[in-house]
C-alpha positions in Angstrom: -2.7 14.7 29.3 -2.8 10.8 29.8 -5.6 9.7 31.8 -5.9 6.5 34.3 -6.0 3.2 32.3 -9.7 2.9 33.8 -10.8 5.1 30.8 -10.8 1.3 28.8 -14.4 0.4 29.8 -16.5 -2.8 29.1 -20.1 -3.3 29.6 -21.5 -6.6 28.5 -23.7 -9.7 29.1 -23.2 -13.1 27.8 -24.5 -16.8 28.1 -23.3 -17.1 31.6 -25.2 -13.9 33.0 -28.4 -13.3 30.6 -31.2 -16.0 29.4 -31.5 -16.0 25.6 -34.6 -14.2 25.7 -32.8 -10.8 26.9 -29.8 -11.6 24.8 -31.7 -11.7 21.6 -33.5 -8.2 22.7 -30.0 -6.7 23.1 -28.3 -8.4 20.1 -27.4 -6.5 16.8 -28.1 -9.1 14.3 -27.5 -7.3 11.3 -25.0 -5.1 9.7 -27.7 -2.3 9.6 -28.3 -2.6 13.4 -24.6 -2.5 14.3 -24.1 0.7 12.0 -26.9 2.3 14.0 -25.5 1.4 17.3 -22.3 2.8 16.5 -23.6 6.0 14.8 -25.5 6.4 18.2 -22.2 5.8 20.0 -20.8 8.8 18.1 -23.3 11.1 19.4 -22.7 10.0 23.1 -19.7 11.2 25.3 -17.9 8.0 24.2 -14.6 9.1 22.7 -14.1 5.4 21.2 -16.2 2.5 20.6 -16.7 -1.0 19.4 -19.9 -3.1 19.7 -19.5 -6.9 19.9 -22.6 -8.9 19.2 -22.7 -13.0 18.6 -25.0 -15.4 19.4 -23.9 -15.6 23.2 -22.6 -12.0 23.8 -23.4 -8.4 23.6 -20.5 -6.3 24.6 -19.7 -2.7 24.5 -15.9 -1.9 24.5 -15.2 2.1 25.0 -13.0 4.8 25.8 -14.8 7.0 28.1 -13.5 9.7 30.4 -14.2 10.8 34.1 -17.8 10.5 34.8 -19.8 10.3 38.1 -21.5 7.2 36.7 -20.1 5.9 33.7 -21.8 2.5 34.1 -25.1 4.2 34.0 -24.1 6.4 31.2 -23.3 3.2 29.3 -26.4 1.3 30.2 -28.4 4.4 29.0 -26.9 4.3 25.8 -27.4 0.7 25.3 -31.2 1.1 26.3 -31.5 3.8 23.9 -29.7 1.7 21.0 -32.1 -1.5 21.4 -35.4 0.2 23.1 -35.2 -1.7 26.0 -35.7 -0.2 29.6 -32.5 -0.4 31.8 -34.3 -2.1 34.5 -35.0 -5.2 32.0 -31.2 -5.9 31.6 -29.2 -4.0 34.3 -28.9 -6.9 36.7 -27.4 -9.2 34.0 -24.6 -6.9 33.2 -21.1 -6.9 33.9 -18.7 -3.9 33.9 -15.3 -3.8 33.8 -12.5 -1.1 33.8 -8.8 -1.0 32.8 -6.7 -4.1 33.2 -10.1 -6.2 33.9 -11.5 -4.9 30.7 -8.2 -5.8 28.7 -8.1 -9.1 30.4 -11.9 -9.7 29.4 -11.2 -8.9 25.7 -7.9 -10.8 25.6 -9.9 -13.9 27.1 -12.5 -13.3 24.5 -10.3 -13.4 21.7 -8.6 -16.4 23.0 -12.1 -18.3 23.3 -11.6 -18.9 27.0 -15.0 -16.9 27.3 -16.9 -18.6 25.0 -19.7 -21.5 25.7 -17.6 -23.8 23.6 -14.1 -23.3 24.8 -11.7 -23.0 21.9 -14.1 -22.4 19.1 -12.3 -20.4 16.4 -15.1 -18.4 15.2 -14.9 -15.6 18.0 -11.4 -14.3 16.6 -13.1 -13.5 13.0 -16.2 -12.1 14.7 -14.1 -9.6 16.9 -12.1 -8.7 13.8 -15.6 -8.0 11.9 -16.8 -5.9 14.8 -13.5 -4.0 14.9 -13.5 -3.4 10.9 -17.2 -2.1 11.2 -16.3 0.3 13.9 -13.2 1.6 12.1 -15.0 2.2 9.0 -18.0 4.1 11.0 -15.1 6.2 12.8 -15.7 5.1 16.6 -12.1 3.5 16.8 -9.2 5.6 17.7 -5.8 5.4 18.7 -6.4 3.5 22.0 -9.1 0.8 20.9 -6.9 0.4 17.6 -4.0 -0.7 19.8 -6.0 -2.9 22.2 -7.8 -4.6 19.4 -4.8 -5.6 17.2 -3.1 -6.8 20.6 -6.2 -8.7 21.1 -6.0 -10.4 17.6 -2.2 -11.1 18.2 -3.3 -12.8 21.7 -6.1 -14.9 20.2 -3.4 -16.2 17.5 -0.6 -16.6 20.1 -3.1 -19.0 22.4 -3.8 -20.9 19.2 -0.4 -21.4 18.2 1.1 -22.2 21.7 -1.8 -24.3 23.2 -3.8 -27.1 21.9 -7.1 -25.3 23.1 -8.3 -25.4 19.5 -7.6 -29.1 18.7 -10.4 -31.0 17.2 -14.1 -29.8 16.3 -14.9 -27.3 18.9 -17.8 -25.2 17.5 -21.2 -24.7 18.4 -22.0 -26.2 15.1 -20.2 -29.3 16.2 -21.9 -29.3 19.4 -25.3 -29.0 17.7 -24.6 -31.8 15.6 -23.4 -34.1 18.5 -26.8 -33.2 20.1 -28.5 -34.5 17.0 -26.4 -37.7 17.2 -27.4 -38.1 20.8 -31.1 -37.9 20.1 -31.2 -40.3 17.4 -27.8 -42.3 18.2 -26.9 -42.4 14.7 -27.3 -40.2 11.8 -27.0 -42.3 9.1 -30.0 -42.2 6.4 -31.6 -39.4 8.5 -32.9 -36.4 6.4 -31.7 -32.9 7.5 -32.6 -29.4 6.6 -30.4 -26.7 7.1 -32.1 -23.3 7.1 -29.3 -20.4 6.5 -25.9 -20.5 4.6 -23.8 -18.1 7.0 -20.5 -19.7 8.5 -22.5 -21.5 11.4 -24.7 -23.2 8.9 -22.1 -24.2 6.8 -20.2 -25.9 9.6 -23.0 -27.7 10.8 -23.7 -28.9 7.4 -20.1 -30.2 7.0 -20.3 -31.9 10.2 -23.7 -33.5 9.3 -22.2 -34.7 6.1 -19.0 -36.0 8.2 -21.4 -38.0 10.4 -23.1 -39.8 7.9 -26.4 -37.9 7.7 -28.6 -39.1 4.6 -30.1 -36.6 2.5 -29.3 -32.9 3.4 -31.5 -30.1 2.0 -30.0 -26.4 2.5 -32.4 -23.2 2.3 -31.3 -19.6 2.2 -33.0 -16.3 1.3 -30.1 -15.8 -1.2 -30.6 -18.8 -3.8 -27.1 -18.8 -5.0 -25.6 -19.3 -1.5 -27.7 -22.3 -0.9 -26.8 -23.5 -4.1 -23.3 -23.1 -3.2 -23.4 -24.7 0.4 -25.4 -27.6 -1.0 -22.7 -28.2 -3.9 -20.1 -28.3 -1.1 -21.8 -31.0 0.7 -23.3 -33.1 -2.1 -26.9 -32.0 -0.7 -30.0 -30.3 -2.5 -30.6 -26.7 -2.3 -34.7 -25.7 -1.5 -36.1 -22.5 -2.4 -36.8 -20.3 0.8 -40.1 -19.7 -0.1 -41.1 -23.6 -0.1 -38.8 -24.8 2.9 -41.9 -25.2 5.3 -43.2 -27.9 3.0 -39.9 -29.8 3.7 -40.8 -30.2 7.1 -43.2 -33.1 6.4 -40.1 -35.2 5.1 -37.2 -34.4 7.2 -36.1 -35.6 10.8 -34.0 -32.9 11.8 -33.8 -29.0 11.3 -30.9 -26.8 12.0 -31.4 -23.0 11.5 -29.4 -20.0 11.9 -30.3 -16.9 9.8 -30.1 -13.4 10.7 -33.8 -12.8 10.6 -34.8 -10.3 13.1 -38.3 -12.2 13.9 -39.3 -15.9 13.8 -39.2 -17.4 10.4 -41.0 -20.8 11.7 -43.9 -20.4 13.8 -46.2 -22.9 15.6 -49.0 -22.7 13.2 -46.5 -23.3 10.3 -45.8 -26.7 11.8 -49.3 -27.3 12.9 -50.5 -27.5 9.3 -47.8 -30.3 8.6 -48.1 -32.7 11.7 -50.6 -34.7 10.4 -48.7 -35.6 7.4 -45.8 -36.9 9.4 -48.1 -39.3 11.2 -46.4 -39.3 14.4 -42.9 -39.0 13.1 -40.9 -37.1 15.6 -39.4 -34.0 14.2 -36.2 -32.5 15.9 -35.6 -28.6 15.7 -32.0 -27.0 16.8 -32.2 -23.3 16.5 -28.8 -21.7 16.7 -30.0 -17.9 15.9 -29.9 -15.0 18.2 -32.7 -13.7 18.0 -34.3 -17.1 17.5 -35.7 -18.3 14.1 -38.2 -20.7 15.7 -41.0 -19.7 18.0 -40.5 -21.2 21.3 -44.3 -22.2 21.4 -43.4 -24.8 18.8 -42.1 -27.0 21.7 -45.8 -27.4 23.0 -46.8 -29.4 19.7 -46.9 -33.3 19.9 -43.8 -34.9 18.7 -41.8 -31.7 18.0 -38.9 -31.1 20.1 -37.1 -27.9 20.1 -33.7 -26.9 21.3 -32.1 -23.5 21.5 -28.5 -22.4 21.6 -28.5 -22.3 25.3 -29.7 -26.1 25.6 -26.3 -26.8 24.0 -24.3 -25.7 27.0 -24.3 -29.1 28.8 -22.7 -30.9 25.9 -20.4 -27.8 25.7 -19.2 -28.0 29.1 -18.8 -31.7 28.8 -16.4 -31.2 25.9 -14.3 -28.2 27.7 -13.4 -30.7 30.3 -10.6 -32.2 27.8 -9.3 -28.9 27.3 -9.1 -27.5 30.8 -5.3 -28.3 30.9 -4.9 -26.4 27.7 -7.1 -23.5 29.3 -4.7 -23.1 32.0 -1.9 -22.5 29.5 -3.8 -20.0 27.7 -4.9 -18.0 30.8 -1.1 -17.7 31.5 -0.5 -16.3 28.2 -3.5 -14.0 28.4 -1.9 -12.6 31.7 1.4 -12.3 30.1 -0.2 -9.9 27.4 -2.2 -7.9 29.9 1.1 -7.0 31.7 2.6 -6.1 28.6 -0.4 -4.0 27.5 -0.4 -2.4 31.0 3.3 -1.6 30.5 2.7 0.0 27.2 -0.4 2.0 28.3 1.7 3.2 31.3 4.6 4.2 29.3 2.3 6.5 27.3 2.5 9.2 30.3 6.2 9.8 29.2 5.5 9.8 25.5 5.3 13.8 25.0 8.4 14.2 26.8 10.2 11.7 24.6 8.8 13.4 21.7 9.9 17.0 22.7 13.4 15.8 23.7 13.5 14.1 20.0 12.5 17.4 18.7 15.0 19.3 20.6 18.0 17.3 19.4 16.9 16.8 15.9 16.9 20.7 15.7 20.3 20.9 17.2 21.6 18.4 14.8 20.5 19.8 11.8 21.9 23.2 13.0 24.9 21.9 13.2 24.8 20.2 9.9 24.3 23.5 8.4 27.6 24.7 9.5 29.5 22.0 7.8 31.9 23.5 5.0 30.2 23.6 1.5 32.8 21.3 0.1 31.7 18.6 2.3 28.1 19.6 1.8 28.4 19.7 -2.2 29.4 15.9 -2.0 25.9 13.9 -2.0 27.4 10.8 -0.9 29.7 12.5 1.9 26.4 14.4 2.9 24.7 11.5 3.3 27.2 9.6 5.4 27.3 12.5 7.5 23.7 13.0 8.0 23.4 9.1 9.0 26.4 9.2 11.4 25.1 12.4 13.3 21.7 10.8 13.5 23.3 7.6 15.0 25.3 9.6 17.2 22.2 11.5 18.8 19.9 8.3 19.1 22.8 6.5 21.0 23.2 9.9 23.3 19.5 9.7 24.2 19.0 6.1 24.6 19.7 6.0 28.2 17.5 9.0 29.0 14.4 7.4 27.3 15.2 4.2 29.1 15.4 6.5 32.4 11.7 8.0 31.4 10.0 4.7 30.5 11.4 3.2 33.8 10.0 5.6 35.7 6.7 5.4 34.2 6.8 1.5 34.9 8.0 2.5 38.4 5.0 5.1 39.1 7.6 7.8 38.8 6.6 8.9 35.4 6.0 12.5 36.4 9.0 13.0 38.3 11.4 11.6 35.9 9.5 13.6 33.2 10.1 17.0 35.2 13.7 16.1 35.8 14.4 15.4 32.1 12.6 18.6 31.0 14.6 20.8 33.8 18.0 19.0 32.9 17.6 19.8 29.2 15.4 22.9 29.4 12.8 21.7 27.7 9.7 24.2 27.4 11.7 27.0 28.0 11.9 29.7 25.5 15.6 30.4 23.8 
């Protein structure tokens, strides 16, 4: 029995609806956190589920049957996952069902809902979220189809519009902020903490912007070496990166640490050695890497990912026309997915009709005289001929069923076909 399309449900929050402090409380910063969340989903009434967690959003995409309070159920699941009371985050959530949920996912995949419109990282993040959920076993028939379609939509938008032209990533915006602070990065010494995708992009943008010495640190020494080599920088052992704060002008940090890696007392110790030289810190991590209390220190200026939004919005103005084209593509694809979903209601009848026709075809083939059946080439030709005849005869019936589904007459058309062909009746 196919249910209504509102079985596809989304619950989430993002940079537009929730402050950074709340987003980091509800984030899943590591693969282990995501695994635990997905395993908890498996013990809930949710039939299928994917968790998307990035620096700007936390979203649950699920397939959920008929419940009196489905939003409340999902809020409770999220609360148990993160150990945060519902009343702390409920007002910041958005809840969507059916076409609205599909439209939102397609917009996310197209980077239309990102802080930096057109940024390319989100599609990869979606694929990782889907891949892990599939591995854990929380992706079934419906979410598999939905996410595969979302990936297609994201690629189509990039192929058919200029929304992703130029450098349009959070890392790029972070470097733009650094350039605004100094006017020119030439000769400035930079410390990059972390060697993931965001830091890698930031380091490359810094190099292109003419930054002086670039130091890279990471918990995994080999990864720090690799990134430093790519940008002709210098790797620094993670255990000693705090000492580097005496000598750099800019720090860009984005790690997967569950708590602050740089605290107020760490900087207090080295400020005297800096002799009043300003230090600019840009924290791109969620949860944050740098204690917000650092901002209270003299000559220390801290920016987090939400501080980048103003620059991101300025950059987005240039891509509004392309975003409009992308929205049209999203709407087309939502309609296609909706039509496909609606057609599912007649699938059981189509399958039964195919089986009925195939059984007749096989019985008739058994009646073919032996001298014809004994020739493999002739028998193969007769098999293919009979299959083509059956398919051509049934094609108008399948079209009739699918048209009924799209017109809201699926049940009536299916009942008529079943009556006409005697489906479901005993011989």
